[in-house]
Backbone as CSV, one residue per row, in Angstrom:
resi,resn,N_x,N_y,N_z,CA_x,CA_y,CA_z,C_x,C_y,C_z
1,MET,90.117,55.901,88.933,90.849,55.152,87.380,90.626,53.882,87.613
2,GLY,90.691,53.035,86.679,90.646,51.616,86.562,91.952,51.386,86.288
3,ASN,92.511,49.860,86.527,93.477,49.346,86.455,94.101,49.363,84.741
4,MET,95.769,49.716,84.908,95.966,50.005,83.457,96.605,48.945,82.571
5,THR,96.087,48.574,82.040,96.299,47.270,81.104,96.435,47.275,79.397
6,SER,97.267,46.671,78.949,97.263,46.744,77.342,97.058,45.660,76.866
7,SER,96.160,45.098,76.137,95.758,43.453,75.771,96.993,43.358,74.533
8,ALA,97.062,44.890,73.571,98.043,44.834,72.485,99.394,44.373,72.912
9,ALA,99.554,45.178,73.843,101.411,44.821,74.231,101.159,43.396,74.989
10,ALA,100.479,42.864,75.533,100.341,41.656,76.368,100.425,40.599,75.360
11,SER,99.810,40.872,74.128,99.466,39.807,72.792,101.310,39.361,72.283
12,ARG,102.082,40.545,72.307,103.316,40.225,71.753,104.033,39.329,72.168
13,VAL,104.214,38.827,73.572,104.695,38.085,74.456,104.391,36.695,73.584
14,GLY,105.361,35.511,73.276,105.263,34.427,72.895,104.321,33.510,73.416
15,SER,103.229,32.888,72.529,102.105,32.039,73.263,102.864,30.761,74.031
16,GLY,103.409,30.265,73.529,104.194,29.201,74.734,105.050,29.801,75.660
17,ALA,104.948,31.065,76.053,105.738,31.664,77.118,105.153,31.303,78.389
18,LEU,105.586,31.382,79.673,105.121,30.763,80.799,104.842,32.303,81.598
19,HIS,103.603,31.738,82.776,103.008,32.988,83.505,103.746,32.396,84.999
20,ILE,104.332,32.805,85.946,104.972,32.679,86.887,104.502,33.683,87.751
21,ALA,103.755,33.283,88.792,103.529,34.354,89.744,104.161,33.982,91.412
22,CYS,104.547,34.713,92.251,105.556,34.703,92.973,104.834,35.438,94.296
23,ILE,104.647,34.540,95.548,104.425,34.954,96.847,105.717,35.537,97.294
24,MET,106.122,36.492,97.557,107.797,36.833,98.066,107.655,36.771,99.409
25,ASP,107.546,35.865,100.023,107.475,35.626,101.451,109.050,35.254,102.434
26,GLY,109.126,35.721,103.813,110.289,35.642,104.504,111.400,36.554,104.868
27,ASN,111.114,37.688,104.108,111.914,39.235,104.362,111.957,39.038,105.880
28,GLY,111.185,39.389,106.531,111.273,39.332,107.904,112.034,38.236,108.777
29,ARG,111.651,37.149,108.389,112.229,35.992,108.961,113.848,36.044,108.882
30,TRP,114.113,36.365,107.118,115.620,36.478,106.657,116.254,37.432,107.547
31,ALA,115.715,38.462,107.889,116.394,39.620,108.693,116.782,39.173,109.886
32,LYS,115.604,38.786,110.942,115.933,38.213,112.034,116.992,37.179,112.323
33,ARG,117.032,36.315,111.498,118.129,35.285,111.393,119.355,35.808,111.501
34,ARG,119.492,37.305,111.022,120.846,38.050,110.608,120.907,38.883,111.671
35,GLY,120.148,39.130,112.633,119.705,40.062,113.872,119.653,41.396,113.342
36,LEU,119.209,41.586,112.025,118.800,42.923,111.325,117.501,43.085,111.467
37,PRO,117.221,44.372,111.572,115.948,44.837,111.548,114.862,44.303,110.355
38,ARG,113.310,44.188,110.426,112.294,43.825,109.395,112.782,44.497,108.271
39,THR,112.973,45.729,108.182,113.078,46.659,107.273,114.212,46.335,106.278
40,ALA,115.594,45.978,107.147,116.574,45.380,106.041,115.900,43.992,104.990
41,GLY,115.576,43.370,105.679,114.831,42.171,104.870,113.837,42.644,103.678
42,HIS,113.105,43.267,104.045,112.336,44.037,103.051,113.145,44.873,101.721
43,THR,114.271,45.290,102.341,115.014,46.131,101.213,116.078,45.062,100.280
44,ALA,116.451,43.912,101.398,116.956,42.507,100.277,116.079,42.018,99.600
45,GLY,114.780,41.991,100.139,113.704,41.282,98.916,113.507,42.067,97.955
46,GLU,113.707,43.241,98.105,113.295,44.379,96.593,114.519,43.911,95.845
47,GLU,115.967,43.796,96.360,116.763,43.463,95.548,116.690,42.217,94.946
48,ALA,116.101,41.404,95.632,116.176,39.873,95.082,115.183,39.902,93.815
49,LEU,114.067,40.813,93.970,113.149,41.067,92.772,113.448,41.635,91.865
50,ALA,114.518,42.426,91.857,115.146,43.064,91.193,115.786,41.932,90.125
51,THR,116.585,41.014,90.943,117.351,39.917,90.448,116.409,38.885,89.896
52,VAL,115.678,38.766,90.475,114.420,37.198,89.460,113.782,38.173,88.454
53,VAL,113.695,39.420,88.087,113.067,40.138,86.933,114.237,39.864,85.999
54,ARG,115.642,40.621,86.023,116.331,39.870,85.173,116.502,38.519,84.779
55,GLU,116.544,37.819,85.687,116.557,36.483,85.521,115.486,35.947,84.598
56,ALA,114.181,36.186,84.727,112.942,35.736,84.024,112.869,36.245,83.008
57,ALA,113.299,37.595,82.615,113.404,38.042,81.287,114.385,37.197,80.304
58,GLN,115.336,36.573,80.778,116.338,35.622,80.308,115.953,34.464,79.529
59,ARG,114.622,34.057,80.508,114.389,32.752,80.182,112.923,32.984,79.487
60,ASP,112.251,32.127,79.196,110.913,31.862,78.299,110.036,32.101,79.436
61,VAL,109.595,33.115,79.867,108.802,33.569,80.908,108.214,34.674,80.187
62,GLY,106.552,34.448,80.222,106.099,35.857,79.422,105.297,36.815,80.107
63,TRP,105.179,36.112,81.161,104.764,36.859,82.573,104.794,36.675,83.890
64,LEU,105.389,37.681,84.579,105.828,37.159,86.146,104.907,38.596,86.764
65,THR,104.114,37.665,87.870,103.309,38.379,88.695,103.687,38.292,90.131
66,VAL,103.924,39.527,90.661,104.557,39.324,91.911,103.551,39.868,93.096
67,PHE,103.182,39.432,94.250,102.370,39.772,95.412,103.460,40.980,96.208
68,GLY,103.281,42.253,95.600,103.818,43.164,96.133,103.427,43.594,97.580
69,PHE,101.865,43.957,97.832,101.502,44.433,98.890,100.099,43.888,98.961
70,SER,99.716,43.350,100.326,98.036,42.960,100.060,97.189,43.726,100.862
71,THR,96.047,43.595,100.533,94.848,44.367,101.677,95.083,44.511,102.841
72,GLU,95.554,42.906,103.159,95.716,42.679,104.866,97.270,43.536,104.843
73,ASN,97.941,43.865,104.568,99.496,44.297,104.900,99.227,45.740,105.549
74,TRP,98.184,46.385,105.409,97.979,47.947,105.860,98.343,47.807,107.272
75,VAL,97.721,46.762,108.291,97.664,46.698,109.699,99.221,46.188,110.173
76,ARG,100.188,46.141,109.436,101.783,46.077,109.824,101.833,47.257,110.577
77,PRO,103.077,47.425,111.314,103.240,48.696,112.134,103.743,49.683,110.864
78,PRO,102.948,50.762,111.273,103.098,52.022,110.186,104.774,52.243,109.634
79,ALA,106.082,52.225,110.345,106.870,52.321,110.098,107.867,51.501,108.981
80,GLU,106.899,50.155,109.658,107.345,48.948,108.346,106.569,49.121,106.888
81,VAL,105.019,49.497,107.173,104.244,49.996,105.785,104.985,50.888,105.148
82,ARG,105.518,52.281,105.850,106.240,53.126,105.039,107.430,52.757,104.396
83,HIS,108.060,52.121,104.762,109.649,51.355,104.245,109.079,50.352,103.109
84,ILE,108.299,49.850,103.040,107.338,48.822,102.006,107.343,49.908,100.800
85,LEU,106.168,50.907,101.248,106.383,51.825,100.159,106.976,52.669,99.308
86,GLY,108.161,53.057,100.278,109.368,53.225,99.846,109.931,52.623,98.641
87,LEU,110.280,51.244,98.994,110.573,50.146,98.054,109.869,50.143,96.937
88,HIS,108.607,50.106,97.045,107.638,49.988,95.800,107.731,51.019,94.871
89,ARG,108.021,52.506,95.455,108.693,53.682,94.576,109.596,53.449,93.782
90,LYS,110.524,52.469,94.804,111.956,52.746,94.188,111.864,51.376,92.880
91,LEU,111.214,50.368,93.123,110.984,49.259,92.220,110.540,50.109,90.928
92,PHE,109.144,50.576,91.133,108.431,51.202,89.971,109.635,52.072,89.294
93,GLY,110.600,52.791,89.893,111.663,53.381,89.072,112.287,52.939,88.350
94,ARG,113.029,51.537,88.386,114.196,51.038,88.015,113.847,51.107,86.224
95,ILE,113.627,52.207,85.848,113.049,52.563,84.352,114.319,52.005,83.625
96,GLU,115.299,52.493,83.395,116.393,52.117,82.725,116.920,50.937,82.668
97,GLU,116.628,49.824,84.016,117.126,48.659,83.843,115.885,47.588,83.272
98,LEU,114.687,48.151,83.542,113.306,47.384,82.621,113.396,47.579,81.270
99,ASN,113.766,48.895,81.147,113.763,48.925,79.745,114.850,48.086,78.979
100,ALA,116.190,48.121,79.327,117.334,47.461,79.158,116.686,46.048,78.505
101,ASN,115.936,45.380,80.105,115.571,44.067,79.944,114.443,44.013,78.816
102,ASN,113.696,44.888,78.463,112.613,44.864,77.579,111.088,44.200,78.257
103,VAL,111.294,44.869,79.588,110.286,44.415,80.409,109.048,45.418,80.307
104,ARG,107.852,45.111,80.504,106.749,46.064,80.693,105.906,46.046,81.708
105,VAL,106.076,46.724,82.396,105.304,47.010,83.993,103.705,47.174,83.549
106,ASN,103.472,46.231,84.626,101.403,46.316,84.631,101.702,46.442,86.481
107,TRP,99.903,46.585,86.489,99.809,46.642,88.091,98.252,45.853,87.758
108,ILE,98.276,45.503,89.166,96.800,45.005,89.703,96.308,45.245,91.047
109,GLY,95.272,45.395,90.938,95.046,46.031,93.039,93.769,46.682,92.783
110,ARG,93.320,47.059,94.182,92.032,48.002,93.917,92.401,49.228,93.089
111,PRO,91.236,49.581,92.348,91.354,50.578,91.426,91.402,52.102,92.269
112,PHE,92.421,53.007,91.288,92.595,54.002,92.591,90.904,54.818,93.014
113,ASP,90.374,54.535,92.096,89.287,55.748,92.419,88.335,55.072,92.689
114,GLU,88.076,53.803,93.222,87.185,53.197,94.070,87.175,53.177,95.395
115,PRO,85.838,52.890,96.002,85.757,52.984,97.664,86.861,51.937,98.077
116,GLY,87.609,51.957,99.270,88.305,51.215,99.645,89.870,51.211,99.696
117,SER,90.201,52.155,98.267,91.491,51.666,97.950,92.333,52.632,98.756
118,ARG,93.445,52.073,99.095,94.461,52.919,100.001,95.764,52.848,99.282
119,THR,96.170,53.075,98.225,97.391,53.328,97.587,97.611,54.644,97.584
120,PRO,98.567,55.200,98.284,99.148,56.348,98.527,99.398,57.180,97.032
121,ALA,99.368,58.218,96.986,99.192,59.480,95.733,100.602,59.340,95.033
122,ASN,101.763,59.031,96.056,103.007,58.863,95.220,103.206,57.472,94.764
123,VAL,102.708,56.621,95.123,102.646,54.942,94.982,101.927,55.110,93.386
124,GLN,100.673,55.733,93.516,99.951,55.925,92.373,100.873,56.395,91.359
125,LYS,101.430,57.489,91.558,102.021,58.153,90.350,103.380,57.743,90.024
126,ALA,104.188,56.683,90.983,105.058,56.035,90.477,104.743,54.729,89.429
127,ILE,103.630,54.097,89.936,102.865,53.017,89.005,102.719,53.409,87.663
128,ARG,101.879,54.929,87.348,101.630,55.399,86.340,102.612,55.428,85.258
129,GLN,103.712,56.315,86.095,105.038,56.742,85.358,105.480,55.470,84.802
130,ALA,105.694,54.049,85.843,106.410,53.239,85.096,105.952,52.465,84.033
131,ILE,104.402,52.295,83.934,103.649,51.871,83.059,103.819,52.477,81.745
132,GLU,103.404,53.962,81.854,104.096,54.958,80.618,105.417,54.393,80.112
133,ASP,106.419,54.616,81.250,107.706,54.291,80.304,108.467,52.907,79.917
134,THR,107.505,52.082,80.279,107.804,50.733,79.832,106.591,50.286,78.503
135,LYS,105.946,51.493,78.273,104.632,50.637,77.587,105.142,49.859,76.420
136,HIS,106.151,50.423,75.598,106.292,50.249,74.590,107.488,48.521,74.414
137,ASN,107.853,48.184,75.425,108.786,46.813,75.630,107.800,46.005,75.113
138,THR,108.451,44.923,74.569,107.588,43.675,73.879,108.110,42.617,74.540
139,GLY,108.906,42.667,75.764,109.085,41.514,76.467,108.302,41.134,77.387
140,MET,108.906,40.442,78.341,108.139,39.984,79.349,107.470,41.058,80.282
141,VAL,105.938,40.724,80.752,105.289,41.853,81.320,105.456,41.604,83.057
142,LEU,106.031,42.525,83.656,106.061,42.174,85.099,104.751,43.107,85.830
143,THR,104.098,42.324,86.430,102.617,42.690,86.765,103.082,42.585,88.398
144,VAL,102.787,43.639,89.213,103.016,43.962,90.428,101.832,44.010,91.156
145,ALA,101.180,43.196,92.171,99.764,43.485,92.620,100.385,44.172,93.962
146,PHE,99.597,45.007,94.198,99.837,46.211,94.931,98.249,46.585,95.671
147,ASP,98.290,46.521,96.711,96.690,46.784,97.562,95.712,46.078,96.844
148,TYR,96.067,44.491,97.065,95.567,43.665,96.006,95.334,42.491,97.271
149,GLY,93.621,41.878,96.984,93.376,40.702,97.676,92.625,40.149,96.411
150,SER,92.846,38.610,96.405,91.951,38.094,95.336,90.654,37.690,95.870
151,ARG,90.315,37.565,96.962,88.790,37.463,97.199,88.065,38.562,96.672
152,ALA,88.707,39.643,97.039,88.183,41.370,96.782,88.051,41.470,95.091
153,GLU,89.089,40.610,94.379,89.086,40.668,92.976,87.885,40.406,92.479
154,ILE,87.913,39.093,93.097,86.589,38.142,92.345,85.241,38.412,92.619
155,VAL,85.182,38.971,93.942,83.573,39.676,94.372,83.383,40.828,93.225
156,ARG,84.550,41.824,93.343,84.201,42.919,92.266,84.305,42.541,90.754
157,ALA,84.754,41.664,90.683,84.377,40.957,89.259,83.008,40.300,88.743
158,ALA,82.637,39.686,89.790,81.161,39.133,89.982,80.335,40.119,89.727
159,ARG,80.395,41.294,90.602,79.327,42.086,90.544,79.221,42.852,89.446
160,HIS,80.465,43.200,89.120,80.807,43.957,87.564,79.997,43.135,86.579
161,ALA,80.176,41.819,86.698,79.843,40.816,85.459,78.034,40.912,85.668
162,ALA,77.653,41.075,86.558,76.071,40.477,87.036,75.538,42.337,86.654
163,GLU,76.372,43.181,87.040,75.597,44.698,86.585,75.963,45.283,85.420
164,PHE,76.899,45.082,84.958,77.475,46.152,83.673,77.972,45.313,82.769
165,SER,78.437,43.998,82.801,79.214,43.298,81.790,78.737,41.826,81.635
166,PRO,78.478,41.603,80.335,77.889,40.116,80.107,79.061,38.993,79.940
167,GLY,80.552,39.562,80.353,81.514,38.751,79.960,81.897,37.663,80.803
168,GLY,80.998,37.741,81.994,81.466,36.860,83.029,82.459,37.359,83.977
169,ILE,82.880,36.643,84.672,83.866,36.837,86.076,85.317,37.160,85.398
170,ALA,85.846,36.047,84.547,86.944,36.261,83.865,87.135,37.473,83.095
171,ALA,86.267,38.153,82.388,86.490,39.418,81.616,86.304,40.290,82.524
172,ASN,86.177,40.603,83.711,85.979,41.494,84.809,87.075,41.641,85.873
173,LEU,88.184,40.534,85.521,89.294,40.670,87.017,90.258,41.892,86.413
174,TYR,90.902,42.331,87.428,91.436,43.427,87.664,92.089,43.527,86.070
175,ASP,92.973,42.737,85.460,93.496,42.253,84.284,93.112,41.354,83.418
176,ALA,92.253,41.719,82.838,91.334,40.374,81.936,92.477,39.930,81.009
177,THR,93.608,39.869,80.631,94.817,40.375,79.400,95.623,38.994,80.358
178,LEU,95.704,39.020,81.448,96.503,38.242,81.871,96.226,36.714,81.970
179,PRO,97.181,35.571,81.611,96.859,34.463,81.116,96.687,33.857,82.081
180,PRO,96.352,32.387,82.421,96.420,31.486,83.666,97.860,31.419,83.994
181,VAL,97.867,31.144,85.449,98.897,31.223,86.056,99.773,29.681,86.068
182,ASP,100.849,29.551,85.520,101.538,28.325,85.129,102.044,27.518,86.294
183,VAL,102.866,28.267,87.016,103.530,27.974,88.562,103.034,28.867,89.421
184,LEU,102.756,28.570,90.304,102.722,29.461,91.637,103.885,29.226,92.882
185,VAL,104.514,30.056,92.816,105.857,30.347,93.746,105.671,30.685,95.288
186,ARG,105.913,30.154,96.190,105.683,30.494,97.707,106.998,30.167,98.489
187,THR,107.763,31.233,99.133,108.794,31.062,99.721,108.897,31.222,101.202
188,SER,110.233,30.542,101.629,110.306,30.508,102.955,109.410,29.457,103.728
189,GLY,109.188,28.481,103.069,108.746,27.060,103.966,107.352,26.930,104.275
190,GLU,106.581,28.294,103.580,105.048,28.708,103.949,104.342,27.251,103.169
191,SER,102.982,26.913,102.998,102.821,26.138,102.142,101.268,26.957,102.106
192,ARG,101.097,28.038,101.583,99.664,28.764,101.618,99.854,29.618,100.472
193,ILE,98.736,29.851,99.938,98.756,30.490,98.776,98.246,32.004,98.808
194,SER,97.697,31.715,100.443,97.239,33.526,100.902,96.786,34.553,99.960
195,ASN,95.402,33.956,99.765,94.418,35.070,99.051,95.404,35.415,97.477
196,PHE,95.719,34.874,96.950,96.614,35.435,95.635,96.193,34.578,94.469
197,MET,95.840,35.361,93.360,95.806,34.825,92.200,94.757,33.589,92.321
198,LEU,93.741,33.562,93.218,93.111,32.502,93.220,92.268,32.116,91.879
199,TRP,91.997,32.956,91.361,90.784,32.635,90.068,92.005,32.166,88.845
200,GLN,92.924,33.023,88.628,94.177,33.008,87.665,94.899,31.560,87.813
201,ALA,95.053,31.267,89.189,95.930,30.027,89.446,95.128,28.503,89.827
202,ALA,94.230,28.819,89.354,92.807,27.726,89.583,93.785,26.173,88.961
203,HIS,94.415,26.142,88.303,94.800,24.724,87.475,96.705,24.732,87.736
204,ALA,97.170,25.986,88.182,98.602,26.005,88.444,99.363,24.800,88.994
205,ARG,100.516,24.545,89.061,101.528,23.870,89.629,101.882,24.719,90.757
206,VAL,102.463,24.359,91.739,102.640,25.221,93.023,104.095,24.735,93.928
207,TYR,105.129,25.771,93.528,106.549,25.320,93.670,106.883,26.302,95.116
208,PHE,106.885,25.093,96.312,106.997,25.748,97.666,108.714,25.341,97.748
209,THR,109.164,26.356,98.218,110.566,26.243,98.688,110.912,27.034,100.122
210,ASP,111.882,26.287,100.692,112.282,26.781,102.214,112.943,27.944,101.768
211,CYS,113.285,28.092,100.679,114.574,29.464,100.493,113.518,30.773,100.916
212,SER,114.159,31.495,101.948,113.835,32.929,101.864,113.490,33.847,100.576
213,TRP,112.512,34.451,100.381,112.872,35.384,99.252,113.808,35.991,98.853
214,PRO,114.887,36.583,99.648,115.691,37.105,99.327,116.971,36.657,99.032
215,ASP,116.653,35.044,99.256,117.745,34.037,98.707,117.145,33.790,97.334
216,PHE,116.047,33.872,97.236,115.459,32.841,95.576,116.117,33.810,94.306
217,GLY,116.669,33.185,93.412,117.359,33.352,92.531,117.127,32.446,91.234
218,GLY,118.279,32.428,90.343,118.018,31.617,89.167,117.829,30.261,89.438
219,ARG,118.578,29.409,90.469,118.292,28.054,90.541,117.010,27.559,90.576
220,GLN,116.442,28.381,91.780,114.984,28.112,92.307,113.847,28.646,91.192
221,LEU,114.409,29.538,90.628,113.067,29.872,89.582,113.613,28.831,88.181
222,ASP,114.356,28.334,87.772,114.846,27.218,87.188,113.888,25.792,87.566
223,GLU,113.932,25.674,88.851,113.199,24.700,89.191,111.519,24.874,89.000
224,ALA,111.193,26.131,89.374,109.714,26.556,89.272,109.142,25.990,88.012
225,ILE,110.037,26.874,87.349,109.902,26.478,85.438,109.748,25.026,84.928
226,ALA,110.985,24.243,85.413,111.090,23.142,85.080,109.721,22.219,85.555
227,LEU,109.284,22.777,86.849,108.089,21.953,86.961,106.662,22.422,86.671
228,ALA,106.609,24.111,85.633,105.494,24.201,84.946,105.467,23.429,83.805
229,ARG,106.849,23.026,83.326,106.862,22.545,81.732,106.701,21.219,82.104
230,THR,106.587,20.264,83.295,106.548,19.129,83.440,104.748,19.409,83.422
231,HIS,104.061,20.339,83.903,102.989,20.174,83.800,102.028,20.468,82.584
232,ARG,102.935,20.903,81.672,102.146,21.363,80.189,102.417,20.177,79.290
233,ALA,103.519,19.434,79.552,103.687,18.216,78.634,102.946,17.352,78.865
């Protein structure tokens, strides 16, 4: 199965709305500073994401794309991976809250039916269900990048463009309806973009903050939005 997108739904968002992309870094370090296991940091990070989704939906954010799980993250300790997968199922299960905020769920990553895909069946089911249950919402589009790597996305898009489609690389990305990223957020003091949205964020501003992802909230979101607005001005 290919990635599940809807250009009709995406077009409902106002043309002036921003696209913010987030690399949600620092969960493990946040936990370590508190003497907690890394899994506690990931749990706090999932709660922070729920908060950011609510905050962003109340602002002029049309698209929020978050780096949920990379193609490189599978090498983490199995127990940590299992915990993260469970948190993603929980995230995709927040249907009542997502609908209350008029948020439509989207997903990008290695297509489930293509070689190399590693998304477990239960997470696939949760993704499909969340997309189905929020497809009529007309507000912000929340895209979760899961089993995602930007280099792999671009290589696949180039191959498809050469073999199957005349539309070029942009038309063959995992979700061609996503607009260019206005601001790329990276938390926890790291100043890298870590193979995330390389094509879509080619002209984006980058907001680096020392704040760990579990502590990221409305104030930092407003600073990122202000940076994006300065770039558009």
